[in-house]
FIVOGU-450293 format. One record per atom (N, C-alpha, C): atom name; residue in one letter; z, y, x; residue number from 0. Coordinates in Angstrom, 3 decimals, decimal comma. Each point is the difference from the previous one (the first is absolute). Layout:
FIVOGU-450293
+------+------+----------+----------+----------+-----+
! atom ! type !       pz !       py !       px ! seq !
+------+------+----------+----------+----------+-----+
!   CA !    A !        Z !        Y !        X ! NUM !
...
+------+------+----------+----------+----------+-----+
END
This chain:
FIVOGU-450293
+------+------+----------+----------+----------+-----+
! atom ! type !       pz !       py !       px ! seq !
+------+------+----------+----------+----------+-----+
!    N !    M !   12,810 !    5,000 !  -36,562 !   0 !
!   CA !    M !   -0,810 !    1,081 !    0,497 !   0 !
!    C !    M !   -1,028 !    0,414 !   -1,045 !   0 !
!    N !    K !   -0,328 !    1,258 !    0,015 !   1 !
!   CA !    K !   -1,004 !    0,519 !   -0,918 !   1 !
!    C !    K !   -1,371 !   -0,555 !    0,352 !   1 !
!    N !    D !   -0,917 !    0,145 !   -0,963 !   2 !
!   CA !    D !   -1,398 !   -0,296 !    0,287 !   2 !
!    C !    D !   -0,558 !    1,191 !    0,749 !   2 !
!    N !    H !    0,038 !   -0,051 !    1,297 !   3 !
!   CA !    H !   -0,381 !    1,119 !    0,848 !   3 !
!    C !    H !   -0,813 !   -0,561 !    1,147 !   3 !
!    N !    E !   -1,199 !    0,523 !    0,163 !   4 !
!   CA !    E !   -0,850 !   -0,491 !    1,074 !   4 !
!    C !    E !    0,408 !    0,651 !    1,318 !   4 !
!    N !    I !    0,348 !   -0,820 !    0,953 !   5 !
!   CA !    I !    0,376 !    0,487 !    1,316 !   5 !
!    C !    I !   -1,280 !    0,101 !    0,822 !   5 !
!    N !    I !   -0,239 !    1,194 !    0,542 !   6 !
!   CA !    I !   -1,231 !    0,190 !    0,775 !   6 !
!    C !    I !    0,264 !    0,348 !    1,463 !   6 !
!    N !    E !    1,216 !    0,372 !    0,318 !   7 !
!   CA !    E !    0,313 !    0,348 !    1,386 !   7 !
!    C !    E !    0,109 !   -1,276 !    0,828 !   7 !
!    N !    P !   -0,738 !   -0,096 !    1,117 !   8 !
!   CA !    P !   -0,001 !   -1,234 !    0,793 !   8 !
!    C !    P !    1,386 !   -0,472 !    0,435 !   8 !
!    N !    F !    0,867 !    0,911 !    0,430 !   9 !
!   CA !    F !    1,339 !   -0,419 !    0,421 !   9 !
!    C !    F !    0,737 !   -0,656 !   -1,156 !   9 !
!    N !    L !   -0,065 !    0,602 !   -1,179 !  10 !
!   CA !    L !    0,718 !   -0,553 !   -1,158 !  10 !
!    C !    L !   -0,620 !   -1,307 !   -0,478 !  10 !
!    N !    I !   -1,305 !   -0,127 !    0,122 !  11 !
!   CA !    I !   -0,657 !   -1,267 !   -0,361 !  11 !
!    C !    I !    0,541 !   -1,125 !    0,883 !  11 !
!    N !    R !    0,042 !    0,247 !    1,301 !  12 !
!   CA !    R !    0,506 !   -1,025 !    0,925 !  12 !
!    C !    R !    1,485 !   -0,262 !   -0,209 !  12 !
!    N !    L !    0,743 !    1,056 !   -0,273 !  13 !
!   CA !    L !    1,432 !   -0,163 !   -0,223 !  13 !
!    C !    L !    0,251 !   -0,858 !   -1,236 !  13 !
!    N !    K !   -0,721 !    0,263 !   -1,063 !  14 !
!   CA !    K !    0,153 !   -0,799 !   -1,229 !  14 !
!    C !    K !   -0,371 !   -1,458 !    0,268 !  14 !
!    N !    Q !   -1,078 !   -0,228 !    0,730 !  15 !
!   CA !    Q !   -0,401 !   -1,366 !    0,345 !  15 !
!    C !    Q !    1,094 !   -0,700 !    0,794 !  15 !
!    N !    R !    0,581 !    0,715 !    0,943 !  16 !
!   CA !    R !    1,057 !   -0,578 !    0,837 !  16 !
!    C !    R !    1,219 !   -0,355 !   -0,834 !  16 !
!    N !    I !    0,410 !    0,905 !   -0,885 !  17 !
!   CA !    I !    1,158 !   -0,255 !   -0,857 !  17 !
!    C !    I !   -0,288 !   -1,161 !   -0,948 !  17 !
!    N !    D !   -1,194 !   -0,003 !   -0,592 !  18 !
!   CA !    D !   -0,367 !   -1,064 !   -0,952 !  18 !
!    C !    D !   -0,103 !   -1,366 !    0,670 !  18 !
!    N !    S !   -0,349 !   -0,023 !    1,292 !  19 !
!   CA !    S !   -0,217 !   -1,284 !    0,677 !  19 !
!    C !    S !    1,271 !   -0,583 !    0,612 !  19 !
!    N !    D !    1,088 !    0,765 !    0,017 !  20 !
!   CA !    D !    1,225 !   -0,478 !    0,640 !  20 !
!    C !    D !    1,165 !    0,078 !   -0,976 !  20 !
!    N !    P !    0,446 !   -1,147 !   -0,516 !  21 !
!   CA !    P !    1,091 !    0,013 !   -0,978 !  21 !
!    C !    P !    1,322 !    0,527 !    0,565 !  21 !
!    N !    E !    0,105 !    0,092 !    1,317 !  22 !
!   CA !    E !    1,210 !    0,514 !    0,634 !  22 !
!    C !    E !    0,066 !    1,534 !   -0,027 !  22 !
!    N !    I !   -1,133 !    0,642 !   -0,292 !  23 !
!   CA !    I !   -0,065 !    1,466 !    0,044 !  23 !
!    C !    I !   -0,106 !    0,563 !   -1,410 !  23 !
!    N !    T !    0,847 !    0,975 !   -0,296 !  24 !
!   CA !    T !   -0,133 !    0,775 !   -1,236 !  24 !
!    C !    T !   -0,198 !    1,455 !    0,389 !  24 !
!    N !    A !   -0,567 !    0,762 !   -0,914 !  25 !
!   CA !    A !   -0,202 !    1,427 !    0,271 !  25 !
!    C !    A !    1,338 !    0,680 !    0,282 !  25 !
!    N !    A !    1,025 !   -0,345 !   -0,772 !  26 !
!   CA !    A !    1,319 !    0,630 !    0,173 !  26 !
!    C !    A !    0,625 !   -0,372 !    1,341 !  26 !
!    N !    S !   -0,033 !   -1,277 !    0,352 !  27 !
!   CA !    S !    0,631 !   -0,410 !    1,258 !  27 !
!    C !    S !   -0,739 !    0,577 !    1,202 !  27 !
!    N !    L !   -1,311 !    0,066 !   -0,083 !  28 !
!   CA !    L !   -0,784 !    0,563 !    1,087 !  28 !
!    C !    L !    0,249 !    1,505 !    0,125 !  28 !
!    N !    S !    0,127 !    0,685 !   -1,132 !  29 !
!   CA !    S !    0,319 !    1,431 !    0,023 !  29 !
!    C !    S !    1,306 !    0,244 !    0,741 !  29 !
!    N !    V !    1,012 !   -0,764 !   -0,351 !  30 !
!   CA !    V !    1,319 !    0,171 !    0,614 !  30 !
!    C !    V !   -0,063 !   -0,342 !    1,486 !  30 !
!    N !    K !   -0,651 !   -1,099 !    0,342 !  31 !
!   CA !    K !   -0,113 !   -0,403 !    1,399 !  31 !
!    C !    K !   -0,726 !    1,072 !    0,826 !  31 !
!    N !    A !   -0,929 !    0,714 !   -0,634 !  32 !
!   CA !    A !   -0,753 !    1,055 !    0,684 !  32 !
!    C !    A !    0,771 !    1,316 !    0,052 !  32 !
!    N !    G !    1,169 !    0,038 !   -0,654 !  33 !
!   CA !    G !    0,792 !    1,225 !   -0,006 !  33 !
!    C !    G !   -0,473 !    1,017 !   -1,023 !  33 !
!    N !    L !   -0,664 !   -0,486 !   -1,027 !  34 !
!   CA !    L !   -0,490 !    0,859 !   -1,078 !  34 !
!    C !    L !    0,859 !   -0,223 !   -1,239 !  34 !
!    N !    S !   -0,242 !    0,797 !   -1,022 !  35 !
!   CA !    S !    0,754 !   -0,223 !   -1,237 !  35 !
!    C !    S !   -0,369 !   -1,360 !   -0,580 !  35 !
!    N !    N !    0,921 !   -0,583 !   -0,737 !  36 !
!   CA !    N !   -0,156 !   -1,336 !   -0,572 !  36 !
!    C !    N !   -1,327 !   -0,166 !   -0,745 !  36 !
!    N !    A !   -0,462 !    1,034 !   -0,675 !  37 !
!   CA !    A !   -1,190 !   -0,115 !   -0,848 !  37 !
!    C !    A !   -1,251 !    0,626 !    0,602 !  37 !
!    N !    A !    0,047 !    0,454 !    1,243 !  38 !
!   CA !    A !   -1,132 !    0,723 !    0,591 !  38 !
!    C !    A !   -1,312 !   -0,783 !   -0,079 !  38 !
!    N !    I !    0,002 !   -1,221 !    0,477 !  39 !
!   CA !    I !   -1,233 !   -0,789 !    0,019 !  39 !
!    C !    I !   -0,461 !   -0,313 !   -1,419 !  39 !
!    N !    R !    0,931 !   -0,327 !   -0,874 !  40 !
!   CA !    R !   -0,365 !   -0,275 !   -1,392 !  40 !
!    C !    R !   -0,678 !    1,226 !   -0,613 !  40 !
!    N !    H !    0,510 !    1,190 !    0,282 !  41 !
!   CA !    H !   -0,603 !    1,230 !   -0,527 !  41 !
!    C !    H !   -1,411 !    0,211 !    0,560 !  41 !
!    N !    W !   -0,196 !   -0,282 !    1,285 !  42 !
!   CA !    W !   -1,343 !    0,137 !    0,579 !  42 !
!    C !    W !   -0,973 !   -0,946 !   -0,689 !  42 !
!    N !    L !    0,423 !   -1,248 !   -0,168 !  43 !
!   CA !    L !   -0,882 !   -1,010 !   -0,584 !  43 !
!    C !    L !   -0,273 !    0,247 !   -1,484 !  43 !
!    N !    N !    0,962 !    0,625 !   -0,691 !  44 !
!   CA !    N !   -0,177 !    0,324 !   -1,418 !  44 !
!    C !    N !   -0,799 !    1,271 !   -0,215 !  44 !
!    N !    G !   -0,164 !    0,771 !    1,050 !  45 !
!   CA !    G !   -0,666 !    1,284 !   -0,140 !  45 !
!    C !    G !    0,921 !    1,080 !   -0,533 !  45 !
!    N !    D !    1,315 !   -0,278 !    0,007 !  46 !
!   CA !    D !    0,985 !    0,952 !   -0,508 !  46 !
!    C !    D !    0,298 !    1,117 !    0,993 !  46 !
!    N !    S !   -0,358 !   -0,199 !    1,247 !  47 !
!   CA !    S !    0,259 !    1,032 !    1,005 !  47 !
!    C !    S !   -1,166 !    0,035 !    0,964 !  47 !
!    N !    K !    0,020 !    1,005 !    0,853 !  48 !
!   CA !    K !   -1,067 !    0,163 !    0,984 !  48 !
!    C !    K !   -0,095 !   -1,222 !    0,896 !  48 !
!    N !    S !   -1,126 !   -0,121 !    0,647 !  49 !
!   CA !    S !   -0,177 !   -1,047 !    0,991 !  49 !
!    C !    S !    0,973 !    0,255 !    1,149 !  49 !
!    N !    P !    0,300 !   -1,025 !    0,771 !  50 !
!   CA !    P !    0,974 !    0,176 !    1,085 !  50 !
!    C !    P !   -0,506 !    0,949 !    1,082 !  50 !
!    N !    T !    0,938 !    0,665 !    0,629 !  51 !
!   CA !    T !   -0,340 !    0,790 !    1,180 !  51 !
!    C !    T !   -0,251 !   -0,961 !    1,147 !  51 !
!    N !    L !   -0,595 !    0,499 !    1,055 !  52 !
!   CA !    L !   -0,238 !   -0,827 !    1,171 !  52 !
!    C !    L !    1,323 !   -0,523 !    0,547 !  52 !
!    N !    K !    1,008 !    0,852 !    0,009 !  53 !
!   CA !    K !    1,322 !   -0,398 !    0,494 !  53 !
!    C !    K !    0,569 !   -1,145 !   -0,837 !  53 !
!    N !    S !   -0,117 !    0,102 !   -1,320 !  54 !
!   CA !    S !    0,509 !   -1,064 !   -0,880 !  54 !
!    C !    S !   -0,799 !   -1,284 !    0,168 !  54 !
!    N !    A !   -1,322 !    0,114 !    0,132 !  55 !
!   CA !    A !   -0,839 !   -1,192 !    0,200 !  55 !
!    C !    A !    0,388 !   -0,707 !    1,289 !  55 !
!    N !    R !    0,275 !    0,771 !    1,047 !  56 !
!   CA !    R !    0,425 !   -0,602 !    1,273 !  56 !
!    C !    R !    1,358 !   -0,697 !   -0,149 !  56 !
!    N !    K !    0,904 !    0,596 !   -0,783 !  57 !
!   CA !    K !    1,308 !   -0,624 !   -0,236 !  57 !
!    C !    K !   -0,161 !   -1,329 !   -0,737 !  57 !
!    N !    V !   -0,867 !   -0,022 !   -0,992 !  58 !
!   CA !    V !   -0,241 !   -1,233 !   -0,759 !  58 !
!    C !    V !   -0,575 !   -1,074 !    0,925 !  58 !
!    N !    C !   -0,961 !    0,384 !    0,824 !  59 !
!   CA !    C !   -0,596 !   -0,968 !    0,922 !  59 !
!    C !    C !    1,041 !   -0,526 !    0,986 !  59 !
!    N !    A !    0,842 !    0,878 !    0,509 !  60 !
!   CA !    A !    1,062 !   -0,447 !    0,915 !  60 !
!    C !    A !    0,926 !   -0,992 !   -0,700 !  60 !
!    N !    A !    0,306 !    0,260 !   -1,265 !  61 !
!   CA !    A !    0,850 !   -0,917 !   -0,768 !  61 !
!    C !    A !   -0,682 !   -1,350 !   -0,192 !  61 !
!    N !    L !   -1,324 !   -0,003 !    0,010 !  62 !
!   CA !    L !   -0,761 !   -1,250 !   -0,110 !  62 !
!    C !    L !   -0,186 !   -0,671 !    1,362 !  62 !
!    N !    G !    0,445 !    0,675 !    1,058 !  63 !
!   CA !    G !   -0,114 !   -0,574 !    1,334 !  63 !
!    C !    G !   -1,352 !    0,226 !    0,640 !  63 !
!    N !    T !   -0,670 !    1,065 !   -0,376 !  64 !
!   CA !    T !   -1,318 !    0,288 !    0,548 !  64 !
!    C !    T !   -0,140 !    1,504 !    0,190 !  64 !
!    N !    T !   -1,155 !    0,397 !    0,473 !  65 !
!   CA !    T !   -0,299 !    1,423 !    0,114 !  65 !
!    C !    T !   -1,007 !    0,362 !   -1,085 !  65 !
!    N !    L !   -0,128 !    1,271 !   -0,274 !  66 !
!   CA !    L !   -0,986 !    0,443 !   -0,989 !  66 !
!    C !    L !   -1,403 !   -0,392 !    0,440 !  66 !
!    N !    E !   -0,277 !    0,140 !    1,284 !  67 !
!   CA !    E !   -1,326 !   -0,346 !    0,511 !  67 !
!    C !    E !   -0,308 !   -1,479 !   -0,199 !  67 !
!    N !    E !    0,971 !   -0,852 !    0,292 !  68 !
!   CA !    E !   -0,206 !   -1,436 !   -0,196 !  68 !
!    C !    E !   -0,120 !   -0,337 !   -1,484 !  68 !
!    N !    F !    0,835 !    0,628 !   -0,816 !  69 !
!   CA !    F !    0,005 !   -0,264 !   -1,437 !  69 !
!    C !    F !   -1,346 !    0,357 !   -0,632 !  69 !
!    N !    M !   -0,603 !    1,084 !    0,473 !  70 !
!   CA !    M !   -1,259 !    0,458 !   -0,586 !  70 !
!    C !    M !   -1,224 !   -0,567 !    0,708 !  70 !
!    N !    S !    0,201 !   -0,796 !    1,023 !  71 !
!   CA !    S !   -1,102 !   -0,589 !    0,742 !  71 !
!    C !    S !   -0,824 !   -0,922 !   -0,895 !  71 !
!    N !    E !   -1,262 !   -0,104 !    0,316 !  72 !
!   CA !    E !   -0,895 !   -0,915 !   -0,716 !  72 !
!    C !    E !    0,088 !   -1,421 !    0,559 !  72 !
!    N !    A !    0,853 !   -0,191 !    0,988 !  73 !
!   CA !    A !    0,155 !   -1,324 !    0,604 !  73 !
!    C !    A !    0,455 !   -0,995 !   -1,070 !  73 !
!    N !    T !   -0,652 !   -1,157 !   -0,023 !  74 !
!   CA !    T !    0,281 !   -0,962 !   -1,063 !  74 !
!    C !    T !    0,689 !   -1,270 !    0,471 !  74 !
!    N !    N !    0,124 !   -0,170 !    1,315 !  75 !
!   CA !    N !    0,647 !   -1,215 !    0,493 !  75 !
!    C !    N !    0,893 !    0,372 !    1,188 !  75 !
!    N !    P !    0,845 !   -0,912 !    0,435 !  76 !
!   CA !    P !    0,948 !    0,329 !    1,079 !  76 !
!    C !    P !   -0,669 !    0,465 !    1,298 !  76 !
!    N !    V !   -1,129 !   -0,560 !    0,360 !  77 !
!   CA !    V !   -0,674 !    0,402 !    1,238 !  77 !
!    C !    V !   -0,493 !    1,438 !   -0,119 !  77 !
!    N !    E !   -0,639 !    0,340 !   -1,119 !  78 !
!   CA !    E !   -0,475 !    1,365 !   -0,200 !  78 !
!    C !    E !    1,161 !    0,989 !   -0,020 !  78 !
!    N !    R !    1,098 !   -0,377 !   -0,640 !  79 !
!   CA !    R !    1,172 !    0,882 !   -0,044 !  79 !
!    C !    R !    0,578 !    0,217 !    1,397 !  79 !
!    N !    E !    0,022 !   -1,058 !    0,814 !  80 !
!   CA !    E !    0,513 !    0,121 !    1,360 !  80 !
!    C !    E !   -0,907 !    0,894 !    0,839 !  80 !
!    N !    I !   -1,296 !   -0,152 !   -0,139 !  81 !
!   CA !    I !   -0,933 !    0,856 !    0,731 !  81 !
!    C !    I !    0,198 !    1,456 !   -0,409 !  81 !
!    N !    A !    0,125 !    0,259 !   -1,292 !  82 !
!   CA !    A !    0,222 !    1,370 !   -0,476 !  82 !
!    C !    A !    1,325 !    0,548 !    0,530 !  82 !
!    N !    R !    1,047 !   -0,806 !   -0,003 !  83 !
!   CA !    R !    1,308 !    0,431 !    0,480 !  83 !
!    C !    R !   -0,054 !    0,352 !    1,479 !  83 !
!    N !    L !   -0,656 !   -0,844 !    0,771 !  84 !
!   CA !    L !   -0,114 !    0,257 !    1,434 !  84 !
!    C !    L !   -0,842 !    1,243 !    0,279 !  84 !
!    N !    A !   -1,085 !    0,169 !   -0,736 !  85 !
!   CA !    A !   -0,857 !    1,172 !    0,194 !  85 !
!    C !    A !    0,765 !    1,289 !   -0,262 !  85 !
!    N !    L !    0,904 !   -0,009 !   -0,960 !  86 !
!   CA !    L !    0,790 !    1,194 !   -0,306 !  86 !
!    C !    L !    0,934 !    0,385 !    1,152 !  86 !
!    N !    Q !    0,292 !   -0,941 !    0,876 !  87 !
!   CA !    Q !    0,918 !    0,257 !    1,103 !  87 !
!    C !    Q !   -0,697 !    0,513 !    1,256 !  87 !
!    N !    L !   -1,332 !   -0,040 !    0,016 !  88 !
!   CA !    L !   -0,730 !    0,352 !    1,211 !  88 !
!    C !    L !   -0,269 !    1,496 !    0,093 !  88 !
!    N !    P !    0,050 !    0,546 !    1,217 !  89 !
!   CA !    P !   -0,423 !    1,390 !    0,174 !  89 !
!    C !    P !   -1,522 !    0,083 !   -0,188 !  89 !
!    N !    D !   -0,508 !    1,199 !   -0,222 !  90 !
!   CA !    D !   -1,418 !    0,189 !   -0,313 !  90 !
!    C !    D !   -0,953 !   -0,638 !    1,004 !  90 !
!    N !    H !    0,260 !    0,164 !    1,297 !  91 !
!   CA !    H !   -0,943 !   -0,525 !    0,990 !  91 !
!    C !    H !   -0,061 !   -1,531 !   -0,048 !  91 !
!    N !    L !    1,117 !   -0,655 !   -0,251 !  92 !
!   CA !    L !   -0,011 !   -1,466 !   -0,110 !  92 !
!    C !    L !   -0,580 !   -0,457 !   -1,328 !  92 !
!    N !    L !    0,208 !    0,781 !   -1,035 !  93 !
!   CA !    L !   -0,591 !   -0,325 !   -1,300 !  93 !
!    C !    L !   -1,525 !    0,035 !    0,090 !  93 !
!    N !    K !   -0,536 !    0,969 !    0,752 !  94 !
!   CA !    K !   -1,460 !    0,074 !    0,194 !  94 !
!    C !    K !   -0,505 !   -1,202 !    0,789 !  94 !
!    N !    E !    0,768 !   -0,441 !    0,996 !  95 !
!   CA !    E !   -0,378 !   -1,202 !    0,753 !  95 !
!    C !    E !    0,003 !   -1,227 !   -0,907 !  95 !
!    N !    L !    1,021 !   -0,101 !   -0,842 !  96 !
!   CA !    L !    0,081 !   -1,118 !   -0,937 !  96 !
!    C !    L !   -1,193 !    0,013 !   -0,956 !  96 !
!    N !    L !   -0,367 !    1,170 !   -0,471 !  97 !
!   CA !    L !   -1,150 !    0,127 !   -0,894 !  97 !
!    C !    L !   -1,273 !   -0,484 !    0,690 !  97 !
!    N !    G !   -0,195 !    0,421 !    1,245 !  98 !
!   CA !    G !   -1,177 !   -0,440 !    0,749 !  98 !
!    C !    G !   -0,016 !   -1,507 !    0,191 !  98 !
!    N !    Y !    1,156 !   -0,562 !    0,333 !  99 !
!   CA !    Y !    0,109 !   -1,445 !    0,181 !  99 !
!    C !    Y !   -0,301 !   -0,725 !   -1,322 !  99 !
!    N !    G !    0,559 !    0,508 !   -1,084 ! 100 !
!   CA !    G !   -0,243 !   -0,603 !   -1,308 ! 100 !
!    C !    G !   -1,464 !    0,036 !   -0,392 ! 100 !
!    N !    R !   -0,649 !    1,118 !    0,279 ! 101 !
!   CA !    R !   -1,441 !    0,103 !   -0,301 ! 101 !
!    C !    R !   -0,795 !   -1,003 !    0,821 ! 101 !
!    N !    G !    0,393 !   -0,162 !    1,265 ! 102 !
!   CA !    G !   -0,679 !   -0,976 !    0,852 ! 102 !
!    C !    G !    0,177 !   -1,416 !   -0,523 ! 102 !
!    N !    L !    1,212 !   -0,331 !   -0,415 ! 103 !
!   CA !    L !    0,253 !   -1,333 !   -0,572 ! 103 !
!    C !    L !   -0,813 !   -0,228 !   -1,272 ! 103 !
!    N !    A !   -0,047 !    1,020 !   -0,859 ! 104 !
!   CA !    A !   -0,755 !   -0,128 !   -1,244 ! 104 !
!    C !    A !   -1,489 !   -0,178 !    0,279 ! 104 !
!    N !    A !   -0,523 !    0,752 !    0,975 ! 105 !
!   CA !    A !   -1,419 !   -0,132 !    0,350 ! 105 !
!    C !    A !   -0,287 !   -1,379 !    0,571 ! 105 !
!    N !    A !    0,895 !   -0,501 !    0,857 ! 106 !
!   CA !    A !   -0,188 !   -1,327 !    0,587 ! 106 !
!    C !    A !    0,048 !   -1,084 !   -1,083 ! 106 !
!    N !    A !    0,917 !    0,141 !   -0,938 ! 107 !
!   CA !    A !    0,099 !   -0,983 !   -1,084 ! 107 !
!    C !    A !   -1,246 !    0,040 !   -0,865 ! 107 !
!    N !    D !   -0,526 !    1,199 !   -0,234 ! 108 !
!   CA !    D !   -1,202 !    0,159 !   -0,816 ! 108 !
!    C !    D !   -1,200 !   -0,648 !    0,682 ! 108 !
!    N !    Q !   -0,102 !    0,144 !    1,321 ! 109 !
!   CA !    Q !   -1,118 !   -0,568 !    0,750 ! 109 !
!    C !    Q !    0,091 !   -1,513 !    0,111 ! 109 !
!    N !    S !    1,214 !   -0,531 !   -0,099 ! 110 !
!   CA !    S !    0,156 !   -1,443 !    0,150 ! 110 !
!    C !    S !   -0,358 !   -0,763 !   -1,270 ! 110 !
!    N !    Q !   -0,132 !    0,729 !   -1,131 ! 111 !
!   CA !    Q !   -0,403 !   -0,671 !   -1,240 ! 111 !
!    C !    Q !   -1,506 !   -0,234 !    0,022 ! 111 !
!    N !    P !   -0,424 !   -1,196 !   -0,369 ! 112 !
!   CA !    P !   -1,441 !   -0,262 !   -0,053 ! 112 !
!    C !    P !   -0,665 !    0,895 !   -1,039 ! 112 !
!    N !    K !   -1,235 !    0,377 !    0,255 ! 113 !
!   CA !    K !   -0,754 !    0,820 !   -0,933 ! 113 !
!    C !    K !   -0,067 !   -0,688 !   -1,349 ! 113 !
!    N !    G !    0,258 !    0,751 !   -1,064 ! 114 !
!   CA !    G !   -0,063 !   -0,553 !   -1,342 ! 114 !
!    C !    G !    1,275 !   -0,702 !   -0,432 ! 114 !
!    N !    A !    1,012 !   -0,086 !    0,866 ! 115 !
!   CA !    A !    1,235 !   -0,693 !   -0,350 ! 115 !
!    C !    A !    0,682 !    0,672 !   -1,176 ! 115 !
!    N !    E !   -0,017 !    1,345 !   -0,031 ! 116 !
!   CA !    E !    0,668 !    0,697 !   -1,090 ! 116 !
!    C !    E !   -0,704 !   -0,203 !   -1,329 ! 116 !
!    N !    E !   -1,308 !   -0,315 !    0,036 ! 117 !
!   CA !    E !   -0,735 !   -0,235 !   -1,236 ! 117 !
!    C !    E !    0,385 !   -1,320 !   -0,636 ! 117 !
!    N !    N !    0,477 !   -0,955 !    0,794 ! 118 !
!   CA !    N !    0,353 !   -1,320 !   -0,508 ! 118 !
!    C !    N !    1,425 !   -0,052 !   -0,554 ! 118 !
!    N !    E !    0,761 !    1,088 !    0,181 ! 119 !
!   CA !    E !    1,392 !   -0,017 !   -0,445 ! 119 !
!    C !    E !    0,104 !    0,269 !   -1,468 ! 119 !
+------+------+----------+----------+----------+-----+
END
């Protein structure tokens, strides 16, 4: 690959995913996603435009995830599961979940002794 700084968040995560899994190559993932053999390599090299939303969704499906999950800031399995479940809820239930989550966070904050965060 060329010395090319990748700045698009989707491509940054995609490169990290490919680099972290020896079973995945840019070419094999391109083909599995139904794209041309070199599509992902071209994106990462800066040889072609960034992926369209449709292509990004195809790549994520080939990875066994959704674009929303792939781009989530969730860092562990519990956070990823919460994000996945939230994506499935209709708006009125999502608002209820948000209220419940805020209540839990407030209760957890109140249960910490004063000054506890200063000792960490």
